[in-house]
C-alpha positions as CSV (number, residue, x, y, z in Angstrom):
1,M,-19.0,-70.1,-14.9
2,N,-22.5,-71.5,-14.8
3,E,-21.4,-74.6,-12.9
4,T,-19.5,-72.7,-10.1
5,A,-21.3,-69.4,-9.9
6,S,-23.8,-69.0,-7.1
7,P,-25.2,-66.0,-5.2
8,G,-23.4,-65.7,-2.0
9,P,-20.6,-64.1,-0.1
10,L,-17.5,-64.8,-2.2
11,Q,-16.4,-66.6,-5.4
12,T,-12.7,-67.4,-6.0
13,I,-11.4,-67.7,-9.6
14,K,-7.9,-68.7,-10.8
15,T,-6.6,-67.4,-14.1
16,G,-3.4,-68.2,-16.0
17,S,-2.4,-64.6,-16.5
18,L,-0.9,-61.8,-14.4
19,F,-3.4,-59.4,-13.1
20,V,-2.5,-56.1,-11.3
21,I,-4.9,-53.7,-9.6
22,G,-4.4,-50.5,-7.6
23,I,-4.7,-50.7,-3.9
24,N,-8.1,-49.6,-2.5
25,T,-9.7,-49.8,-5.9
26,I,-13.4,-50.8,-6.0
27,M,-14.1,-52.6,-9.2
28,P,-17.0,-54.5,-10.7
29,V,-16.1,-57.8,-12.3
30,L,-18.2,-59.2,-15.2
31,F,-18.3,-62.9,-16.1
32,G,-19.4,-64.3,-19.5
33,D,-19.4,-67.4,-21.6
34,I,-17.6,-67.3,-24.9
35,L,-19.7,-70.4,-26.0
36,I,-22.9,-68.4,-25.6
37,W,-22.1,-65.7,-28.1
38,N,-19.9,-63.7,-25.7
39,S,-22.8,-63.3,-23.3
40,I,-22.3,-61.5,-20.0
41,Q,-24.0,-63.6,-17.4
42,Y,-22.8,-62.5,-13.9
43,W,-21.2,-59.7,-12.1
44,G,-19.8,-58.9,-8.7
45,I,-17.4,-56.7,-6.7
46,L,-13.7,-57.5,-6.7
47,K,-12.7,-58.2,-3.1
48,D,-9.1,-59.5,-3.2
49,V,-6.3,-60.2,-5.7
50,H,-3.1,-62.2,-5.0
51,F,-0.6,-64.4,-6.7
52,E,-0.1,-68.1,-6.1
53,N,2.2,-70.5,-8.0
54,G,2.5,-68.1,-11.0
55,K,-1.2,-67.6,-11.3
56,T,-3.6,-64.8,-10.3
57,L,-6.2,-65.6,-7.7
58,F,-9.0,-63.1,-7.3
59,T,-12.0,-63.2,-5.0
60,V,-15.4,-61.6,-6.0
61,G,-18.2,-60.8,-3.6
62,Q,-21.8,-60.0,-4.1
63,L,-22.0,-62.2,-7.2
64,R,-25.3,-61.7,-9.0
65,Q,-26.9,-62.6,-12.4
66,V,-27.1,-59.9,-15.1
67,K,-30.9,-59.7,-15.8
68,E,-30.9,-58.3,-19.3
69,K,-29.0,-59.8,-22.3
70,H,-25.6,-58.1,-22.8
71,T,-22.6,-59.2,-24.8
72,A,-18.8,-58.6,-24.5
73,P,-18.7,-56.3,-27.6
74,E,-20.7,-53.8,-25.6
75,L,-17.7,-53.3,-23.3
76,V,-15.0,-50.7,-23.9
77,L,-11.4,-51.6,-23.2
78,R,-9.5,-49.1,-21.0
79,S,-6.3,-49.7,-22.9
80,T,-7.6,-48.7,-26.3
81,G,-10.9,-46.9,-25.7
82,K,-12.5,-49.2,-28.3
83,N,-15.2,-51.8,-27.9
84,I,-14.1,-55.4,-27.4
85,G,-14.1,-57.3,-30.7
86,Q,-16.6,-60.0,-31.5
87,F,-13.9,-62.7,-31.4
88,F,-11.8,-61.2,-28.5
89,V,-10.8,-64.0,-26.1
90,R,-8.8,-63.3,-22.9
91,D,-9.0,-64.6,-19.3
92,Y,-9.8,-61.0,-18.3
93,S,-9.7,-57.5,-19.7
94,I,-9.9,-54.1,-17.9
95,C,-12.9,-52.2,-19.3
96,Y,-14.8,-49.1,-18.4
97,T,-17.8,-49.8,-16.2
98,P,-20.7,-50.4,-18.6
99,E,-23.9,-48.3,-18.2
100,F,-26.1,-51.3,-17.9
101,L,-24.7,-51.9,-14.3
102,G,-26.4,-48.6,-13.4
103,D,-25.3,-47.1,-10.0
104,W,-23.5,-50.3,-8.8
105,Q,-21.8,-48.5,-5.9
């Protein structure tokens, strides 16, 4: 993510997994680097999701750097209500909005 992330209007990311979101949902998206101890480095607002050649393509706007140090195990999975495990590795996971984002809306 470090090489492609830049502040600006939109970032487009492809994943190898199916991603489904409700219509008219405003959702923050967090980006991290598993190689840097699950660090959360950037976040932005989900702008678009569509499917292309069996892959999910999503567009994130208002991408910005997370100022304080935060890690993936701070996040709580919506599916289980439990914190993400230290060695949890997925292309994406739906989580509750973390408090460190403050009033992001």
